[in-house]
C-alpha positions as CSV (number, residue, x, y, z in Angstrom):
1,M,5.3,-14.0,-46.6
2,N,7.2,-16.9,-44.6
3,T,9.8,-16.7,-41.6
4,T,12.8,-16.7,-43.9
5,H,11.6,-13.7,-46.1
6,R,10.6,-11.9,-42.9
7,T,13.8,-12.2,-41.5
8,T,15.6,-11.5,-44.2
9,A,13.2,-7.9,-44.8
10,C,14.0,-7.3,-41.3
11,W,17.8,-7.3,-41.5
12,M,17.8,-5.5,-45.1
13,A,15.9,-2.7,-42.7
14,A,18.5,-2.9,-40.3
15,A,21.0,-2.4,-42.7
16,L,19.6,0.5,-44.7
17,S,18.6,1.8,-40.9
18,A,22.6,1.6,-40.4
19,F,23.6,3.2,-43.7
20,M,21.3,5.9,-43.3
21,I,22.5,6.6,-39.5
22,V,25.8,7.1,-40.8
23,G,24.9,8.8,-43.7
24,C,26.0,9.2,-47.8
25,D,26.3,12.5,-47.8
26,S,28.3,12.8,-51.1
27,R,30.2,16.2,-49.7
28,D,31.3,14.4,-47.0
29,D,34.5,12.2,-47.8
30,R,34.4,10.0,-45.0
31,T,34.4,6.4,-45.3
32,A,31.4,4.9,-43.4
33,G,33.9,3.1,-40.9
34,E,35.2,6.6,-40.3
35,K,31.7,7.9,-40.0
36,L,30.4,5.4,-37.7
37,D,33.6,5.9,-35.4
38,A,33.2,9.8,-35.4
39,A,29.3,9.2,-34.4
40,V,30.2,6.5,-31.6
41,A,32.9,9.3,-29.9
42,E,30.1,11.4,-30.3
43,T,28.0,9.4,-28.3
44,K,30.5,9.2,-26.0
45,Q,31.3,12.6,-25.7
46,E,27.5,12.8,-25.0
47,T,27.7,10.3,-22.1
48,A,30.5,11.6,-20.3
49,E,28.4,15.2,-20.2
50,A,25.5,13.7,-18.9
51,R,27.4,11.9,-16.0
52,A,29.1,15.1,-15.0
53,D,25.5,16.6,-15.3
54,A,23.8,13.8,-12.5
55,S,27.0,13.7,-10.6
56,A,26.7,17.4,-10.1
57,A,22.8,17.0,-9.7
58,M,23.1,14.5,-7.0
59,D,25.9,16.6,-5.1
60,R,23.5,19.7,-5.1
61,A,20.8,17.3,-3.8
62,G,23.2,15.7,-1.1
63,D,23.8,19.4,0.1
64,K,20.6,20.0,0.2
65,V,19.6,16.8,2.4
66,E,22.5,17.8,4.4
67,N,22.0,21.7,5.1
68,A,17.8,20.0,5.9
69,T,19.0,17.5,8.4
70,A,21.2,20.2,9.9
71,N,18.4,22.6,10.7
72,M,15.9,19.5,11.8
73,A,18.9,19.2,14.4
74,N,19.0,22.6,15.4
75,T,14.9,22.9,15.8
76,M,15.6,19.8,18.0
77,D,18.0,21.3,19.7
78,D,15.9,24.4,20.3
79,A,12.7,22.9,20.9
80,G,14.8,20.8,24.0
81,I,16.7,23.7,25.3
82,T,12.7,25.6,25.3
83,A,12.0,22.7,27.3
84,K,14.3,22.4,29.8
85,V,14.5,26.4,30.4
86,N,10.6,26.0,31.3
87,A,11.1,23.0,33.4
88,A,13.9,25.4,35.6
89,F,11.0,27.8,36.0
90,A,8.6,25.1,37.0
91,G,11.1,24.1,39.8
92,D,11.7,27.6,41.0
93,P,9.6,28.5,43.5
94,K,8.8,32.7,42.7
95,L,9.3,31.7,38.9
96,S,6.5,28.7,38.7
97,A,3.6,30.5,39.7
98,M,4.3,33.4,36.5
99,K,3.6,33.1,32.9
100,I,6.8,33.4,31.1
101,D,6.9,32.5,27.6
102,V,10.6,30.7,26.1
103,D,11.3,31.2,22.6
104,T,14.5,29.5,21.2
105,E,16.4,29.9,18.5
106,Q,19.8,28.5,17.0
107,G,20.9,28.8,21.0
108,R,19.3,31.8,22.0
109,V,16.4,32.5,24.3
110,S,14.2,35.1,24.1
111,L,11.9,35.3,27.9
112,S,8.9,37.4,27.7
113,G,5.9,37.6,30.3
114,T,6.1,39.1,33.9
115,A,8.4,38.8,36.8
116,P,6.9,39.7,40.5
117,D,10.5,42.0,40.9
118,A,13.8,42.5,40.1
119,Q,15.1,39.3,41.5
120,A,13.0,36.7,39.7
121,R,13.4,38.5,36.6
122,D,17.4,38.1,37.3
123,R,16.7,34.9,38.8
124,A,15.3,33.9,35.3
125,T,17.9,34.9,33.7
126,E,20.1,33.0,35.5
127,L,18.3,29.8,35.3
128,A,18.1,30.2,31.6
129,Q,22.0,30.8,31.0
130,A,22.4,28.0,33.2
131,V,20.7,25.2,30.6
132,E,23.2,23.6,28.2
133,G,23.4,24.5,25.0
134,V,22.1,28.2,25.8
135,K,23.9,30.7,24.1
136,G,22.8,33.9,25.1
137,V,19.2,34.9,27.2
138,D,17.4,38.1,26.2
139,N,15.4,39.0,29.4
140,Q,12.6,40.7,28.1
141,L,10.4,40.3,31.5
142,Q,8.5,43.0,32.5
143,L,8.0,43.6,36.4
144,G,4.7,43.4,37.9
145,R,2.3,46.1,39.2
């Protein structure tokens, strides 16, 4: 088959495909143009719906990224608070030799371990409260014997 016959055959196949897509239902009184217009309108509607779905999915993904970023910032802030409280304890003569565990969650500091006396226990609370970003202190230090 030469090139001209192949080109003609391709065009005929495309025309036949288009005719089949538009439809030749004998029960449908619409013209081929009306059927094609309806198919185009349906495609536009489906495209608009797909875009809306994609936009909503992107919004949800953006919200998740924003929440993850906020959580990471809180974790980093908590780690910084813990480090500052530990540094304050290390600089205090009575508390530097003590093993005090400091945990911070959402700006709330929990102290556990042992303090040599009630004054040292109270001093630990004061030092922790003085650190920037601390929202509260839960002092669970036990008095040493």
